[in-house]
C-alpha positions as CSV (number, residue, x, y, z in Angstrom):
1,M,78.9,-175.4,136.7
2,P,82.2,-176.5,138.1
3,L,85.1,-174.2,137.2
4,S,87.9,-176.7,137.9
5,R,88.5,-179.7,135.7
6,W,87.8,-183.3,136.8
7,S,91.1,-185.0,137.5
8,S,92.4,-188.2,139.1
9,R,92.2,-186.4,142.4
10,H,88.4,-186.2,142.0
11,K,88.0,-189.8,140.7
12,K,89.5,-191.3,143.8
13,T,86.3,-190.7,145.7
14,F,83.9,-192.0,143.0
15,N,84.2,-195.7,143.1
16,K,83.2,-196.5,146.7
17,K,80.5,-199.1,146.8
18,K,79.6,-199.0,150.4
19,K,78.6,-195.9,152.5
20,E,81.5,-194.9,154.7
21,K,80.7,-194.2,158.4
22,W,81.3,-190.6,159.1
23,D,84.1,-190.0,161.5
24,G,82.7,-186.6,162.8
25,N,85.3,-184.5,160.9
26,F,83.4,-181.2,160.5
27,R,85.7,-180.2,157.7
28,L,84.6,-183.1,155.5
29,P,80.9,-183.7,156.1
30,P,79.3,-187.1,155.2
31,K,78.2,-187.8,151.7
32,P,74.5,-188.5,151.1
33,D,73.2,-192.1,150.6
34,S,72.6,-191.4,146.9
35,Y,76.3,-190.9,146.5
36,Y,77.0,-194.6,146.8
37,V,74.2,-195.8,144.5
38,E,75.3,-196.6,141.0
39,T,72.2,-196.0,138.9
40,K,72.7,-194.4,135.5
41,G,70.4,-191.4,135.1
42,S,70.3,-190.7,138.9
43,C,72.3,-187.9,140.4
44,R,74.9,-189.0,142.9
45,W,74.4,-185.9,145.1
46,C,70.7,-185.3,145.3
47,G,69.4,-188.7,144.1
48,N,66.9,-187.2,141.6
49,T,66.6,-188.3,138.0
50,I,68.6,-186.6,135.4
51,L,66.5,-185.7,132.4
52,N,67.3,-184.8,128.8
53,E,65.8,-181.8,127.1
54,D,63.0,-183.9,125.7
55,G,62.1,-185.3,129.1
56,T,63.7,-188.7,128.8
57,I,66.1,-190.1,131.4
58,N,69.7,-189.3,130.6
59,T,71.5,-192.6,131.2
60,R,74.9,-191.2,130.4
61,K,75.2,-188.7,133.3
62,T,75.4,-189.3,137.0
63,W,75.5,-185.7,138.2
64,H,73.4,-182.5,137.7
65,E,75.7,-179.6,137.0
66,D,74.6,-177.7,140.1
67,C,75.0,-180.8,142.3
68,A,78.6,-181.3,140.9
69,T,79.4,-177.7,141.7
70,E,78.0,-178.1,145.2
71,Y,80.0,-181.3,145.8
72,L,83.2,-179.7,144.6
73,L,82.7,-176.6,146.8
74,I,82.4,-178.8,149.9
75,Y,85.1,-181.4,149.2
76,H,87.7,-179.7,147.0
77,S,89.3,-176.4,148.1
78,G,90.5,-175.6,144.6
79,E,87.0,-175.4,143.3
80,Q,86.0,-173.4,146.4
81,R,88.7,-170.8,145.7
82,A,88.0,-170.7,142.0
83,Q,84.3,-170.0,142.6
84,L,85.1,-167.4,145.3
85,W,87.6,-165.6,142.9
86,N,85.0,-165.7,140.2
87,R,82.6,-163.9,142.6
88,D,84.8,-161.5,144.5
89,K,87.9,-161.1,142.2
90,G,90.2,-161.1,145.3
91,K,88.7,-157.9,146.9
92,C,88.7,-158.0,150.7
93,N,85.1,-158.2,151.9
94,H,86.0,-156.3,155.1
95,C,88.4,-153.5,154.2
96,G,88.0,-153.4,150.5
97,C,91.6,-153.7,149.5
98,E,92.5,-155.6,146.4
99,N,95.6,-157.7,147.0
100,R,97.3,-160.6,145.2
101,T,97.2,-162.7,148.4
102,W,93.7,-163.3,149.7
103,H,92.2,-165.9,152.0
104,A,88.9,-167.8,151.6
105,D,87.1,-167.4,154.9
106,H,83.9,-169.0,156.3
107,I,81.7,-166.2,157.7
108,R,80.2,-168.6,160.2
109,P,83.2,-170.7,161.1
110,L,83.1,-174.5,160.4
111,V,84.2,-175.2,163.9
112,E,80.6,-174.5,165.0
113,Q,79.7,-177.8,163.3
114,K,82.2,-179.7,165.5
115,F,80.5,-182.4,167.6
116,V,77.2,-182.0,165.7
117,K,75.5,-185.3,164.8
118,E,75.2,-186.2,161.1
119,E,71.5,-185.7,161.0
120,A,71.8,-182.2,162.6
121,L,74.5,-180.8,160.2
122,D,73.7,-177.4,158.8
123,W,74.7,-177.6,155.2
124,S,74.6,-173.8,154.7
125,Y,78.0,-173.7,156.5
126,Y,79.5,-175.3,153.4
127,S,77.8,-173.1,150.7
128,L,79.3,-170.3,148.7
129,D,77.1,-167.8,150.5
130,N,79.0,-168.6,153.7
131,L,82.4,-167.8,152.1
132,Q,84.1,-164.5,151.8
133,T,87.4,-163.1,150.5
134,L,89.6,-161.5,153.2
135,C,93.0,-160.0,153.0
136,K,95.6,-161.7,155.2
137,K,95.4,-158.9,157.9
138,C,91.6,-159.0,158.2
139,H,91.5,-162.8,158.2
140,R,94.0,-162.8,161.1
141,V,91.9,-160.3,163.1
142,K,88.7,-162.2,162.4
143,T,90.2,-165.5,163.4
144,N,91.6,-164.1,166.6
145,S,88.2,-162.6,167.5
146,E,86.6,-166.0,167.0
147,V,89.0,-167.6,169.4
148,H,88.2,-165.1,172.1
149,L,84.4,-165.4,171.5
150,K,84.3,-169.2,171.6
151,G,82.9,-169.2,175.1
152,K,80.0,-167.0,174.2
153,K,76.8,-168.5,172.9
154,K,75.8,-165.9,170.3
155,V,78.4,-164.4,168.0
156,N,77.7,-161.4,165.7
157,Y,79.1,-162.4,162.3
158,K,77.3,-159.6,160.5
159,K,80.1,-157.1,161.0
160,W,82.3,-159.5,158.9
161,S,80.0,-159.8,155.9
162,K,78.6,-157.1,153.6
């Protein structure tokens, strides 16, 4: 279930009638075709039917709760940070220190999705499982190590996740 409230910031993306052509920005992946279909009772993220408890189609909803959470995790950093805080409580995943200032870090960096075609995108890069909490110092060290390892094919990210 989404932790952040829906606001006008979220609504700006909802009323697009036509599918937008993806510009290749790996930080904002393309939305699925079902996102642009306005059918009551059909989820805008997964395209599946939304059912009531008695098995009838719910014509009042356009999102499954899990789908809404996944959408917000990918497209809204506030929800991403709220979910990460809820899971890790600000404790650094690498050194274990608990600090007021913490960074949300992608274990496998999003830059690996750069220049990947829309059909070949790996959606696991955008999930909560690929996110970790790091303190400022550990995040700087990890980011610097990724810059130096860019030329190598295989990178060992296991040392940065528990």
